[in-house]
Backbone as a ProteinNet text record, in pm:
[ID]
protein_1_A
[PRIMARY]
MMGDCCGFGMGSWWGGLLWVVFLALIVVGAIVLIRALWGSDSGERRGGRDPALGVLEERFARGEIDRDEFEERRRTLTS
[TERTIARY]
7499.2	7575.5	7662.6	7812.1	7851.1	7802.5	7833.6	7837.1	7660.2	7557.2	7432.9	7360.7	7420.5	7307.6	7343.4	7222	7161.4	7099.9	7198.4	7178.3	7285.4	7347	7513.7	7580.5	7602.1	7673.2	7742.9	7865	7936.1	7798.6	7712	7608.2	7499.1	7448.8	7398.9	7411.8	7313.9	7327.2	7361.3	7363.1	7403.7	7583.1	7641.3	7757.4	7816.5	7790.5	7805	7799.9	7715	7711.8	7816.5	7789	7951.8	8073.7	8077.4	8250.1	8218	8112	8164.1	8158.4	8089.5	8114.3	8280.6	8332.7	8463.8	8559.4	8512.6	8675.7	8629	8551.7	8539.6	8580.7	8591.8	8652.4	8780.1	8820.5	9023.2	9014.8	8963.8	9012.5	9023	8905	8890	8998.2	9001.9	9101.3	9223.2	9284.8	9398.6	9441.1	9284.7	9314.1	9348.6	9295.1	9312.6	9416.3	9501.1	9593.6	9751.9	9687.2	9844.7	9822.8	9678.3	9664	9746.5	9707.3	9729.7	9904.1	9974.5	10091.6	10172.4	10161.4	10202.2	10140.4	9981.2	9929.8	9946.4	10051.9	10011.6	10105.3	10207.6	10309.9	10281.4	10194.3	10127.9	9994.6	9949.9	9774	9811.7	9934.6	9912.9	9946.8	10032.4	10083.1	9960.8	9854.3	9799	9665.6	9610.1	9542.3	9586.5	9739.3	9781.4	9841.8	9861.4	9901.2	10063.5	10208	10294.3	10312.6	10347.6	10386.8	10513	10610.7	10698.9	10624.6	10494.9	10454.4	10327.4	10289	10217	10290.5	10452.9	10484	10518.7	10611	10621.8	10492	10353	10273	10207.3	10263.6	10225.2	10306.9	10462.1	10564.7	10485.4	10460.7	10452	10280	10186.9	10113.2	10146.7	10252	10248.9	10339.5	10415	10486.2	10636.2	10689.8	10841.2	10880.5	10811.8	10893.8	10783.8	10852.7	10783.9	10731.7	10659.1	10622	10761.6	10812.3	10877.1	11006.7	10991.6	11096.4	10977.3	10853.5	10763.9	10755.4	10758.7	10730.2	10847.9	10948.6	11064.3	11123.9	11063.3	11101.3	10956.1	10806.3	10722.9	10785.8	10838	10859.2	10989.3	11073.7	11164.7	11094.9	11038.6	10903	10840	10752.2	10663.5	10820.5	10932	10924.9	11025.8
9727	9889.8	9801.8	9817.2	9710.8	9766.4	9971.7	9985.8	10014.8	10020	10001.6	9922	9799.1	9673.3	9629.8	9705.3	9675	9768.6	9904.1	10021.4	10111	9997	10057.5	10075.3	10193.7	10238.3	10371.1	10392.1	10525.7	10681.3	10654.4	10761.7	10761.1	10648.8	10640.4	10700.3	10677.8	10800.7	10683	10550.4	10428.9	10415.9	10431.3	10460.2	10551.7	10694.1	10758.4	10777	10697.2	10647.3	10531.7	10449.2	10343.2	10360.2	10475.8	10586.4	10624.7	10657.1	10780.5	10661.6	10498.8	10403.5	10350.4	10359.6	10258.9	10388.1	10526	10643.1	10643.9	10625.4	10610.6	10530.6	10400.3	10276	10256	10362.6	10349.7	10420.4	10546.9	10701.1	10633.1	10502.3	10460.5	10413.9	10338.5	10228	10254.1	10373.6	10439.4	10493.8	10544.7	10595.8	10471.9	10372.4	10257.2	10216.9	10192.7	10160	10237.4	10396	10447.4	10462.6	10475.6	10470.3	10331.7	10215.5	10127.4	10097.9	10154.2	10150.1	10215.3	10376.2	10494.7	10466.6	10485.9	10482.1	10387.2	10289.4	10198.7	10244.7	10343.6	10338.4	10478.5	10559.6	10691	10692.4	10572.1	10515.6	10511.9	10444.2	10441.3	10651.6	10662.8	10788.2	10901.3	10891	10998.7	10977.2	10833.5	10840.5	10882.1	10919.9	10967.4	10881.2	10763	10606.5	10606.4	10596.7	10567.7	10425.8	10370.7	10221.5	10157.5	10247.1	10178.7	10213	10312.7	10333.1	10158.2	10103.6	10068.1	9939.4	9876.3	9779.6	9800.7	9905.1	9931.6	9865.5	9892.6	9873.9	9712	9666.9	9532.8	9419.5	9456.7	9427	9431.7	9551.9	9538.4	9449.5	9474.2	9353.8	9185.6	9162	9053	9000.8	9149.8	9115.2	9108.7	9125.9	9147	9236.1	9348.3	9450.5	9496.5	9515.2	9605	9750.1	9788	9915.4	10005.9	10030.4	10098.5	10132.2	10049.2	10046.8	10059	10017.1	10081.8	10270.4	10290.9	10450.3	10506.3	10463.6	10541	10540.2	10368.7	10429.8	10476.4	10450.9	10553.5	10708.5	10758.3	10905	10934.4	10880.4	10882.2	10866.7	10719.1	10771.1	10928	10944.4	11056.2	11194.6	11208.8	11355	11420.1
6639.7	6736.6	6836	6812.8	6959.7	7081.5	7076.1	7237.2	7276.6	7219.5	7216.1	7292.1	7342.4	7350.4	7549.6	7537.9	7705.1	7748.4	7674.9	7740.3	7835.4	7771.5	7897.8	7755.5	7657.4	7571.6	7636.6	7609.6	7672.6	7653.1	7574	7513.8	7625.4	7688.9	7805.1	7968.5	8056.7	8153.4	8263.7	8216.1	8288.2	8299.3	8163.5	8088.9	8193.2	8217.8	8247.4	8438.4	8544	8616.2	8678.3	8567	8598.8	8629.7	8497.3	8496.4	8693.6	8715	8827.9	8912.4	8909.8	9004.5	9051	8894.1	8869.4	8921.5	8902.1	8977.9	9084	9174	9282	9371.6	9288.5	9425.9	9393.8	9281.5	9248	9387.5	9362.7	9440	9606.4	9596.2	9808.1	9786	9721.9	9711.7	9742.1	9655.8	9637.2	9774.7	9884.8	9981.9	10095.2	10103.1	10197.6	10185.7	10072.1	10015.7	10114.3	10064.2	10131.6	10272.4	10344.6	10474.3	10520.8	10484.7	10494.4	10524.9	10401	10379.7	10430.2	10551	10631.3	10696	10781.4	10885.2	10938.7	10934.8	11045	11170.2	11146.6	11291.9	11335.6	11239.6	11308.5	11371.8	11337.7	11420.8	11541.1	11572.3	11744.7	11840.9	11798	11776.4	11827	11690.6	11661	11760.2	11809.2	11944.4	12081.8	12095.9	12169.9	12251.9	12229.9	12269.9	12230.8	12363	12292.8	12253	12203.1	12171.8	12284.4	12370.3	12460.4	12596	12613	12728.6	12702.4	12598.3	12620.6	12663.1	12638	12640.2	12775.1	12826.8	12989.1	13052	13013.5	13089.3	13112	12981.9	12959.9	13023.3	13070.6	13144.9	13305.7	13357.5	13479.3	13525.9	13387.2	13436	13473.4	13378.3	13378.8	13468	13614.3	13693	13653.2	13510.8	13475.7	13563.2	13556.8	13661.1	13833	13891	14009	13984.6	14012.5	14046.4	14069.1	14156.6	14156.9	14000.7	13973.3	13806.3	13707.6	13723.5	13613.3	13630.2	13784.9	13754.1	13745.7	13776.9	13744	13589.3	13476.7	13308.3	13254.3	13328.1	13312	13239.1	13394.8	13407.9	13313.7	13268.6	13203	13094.1	13030.6	12875.8	12885.8	12948.6	12967.3	12973	12998.3	12957.7	12907
[MASK]
+++++++++++++++++++++++++++++++++++++++++++++++++++++++++++++++++++++++++++++++

């Protein structure tokens, strides 16, 4: 019999367990793929972090803008 070798045939409990594991891997893989494709932009916003404000803070930290300009632009972004 072809499917009875080593107890991995469709009638054994190993076969059922392997199918469950296989389907779980497919579902987890699909979830990871969906989150990678559609979650990249929204991940920053979900954390309450505006990317534009982050860039502004980086420019201020590097000394590209002074404190007055930083405060003015931050008020504009947060209003």
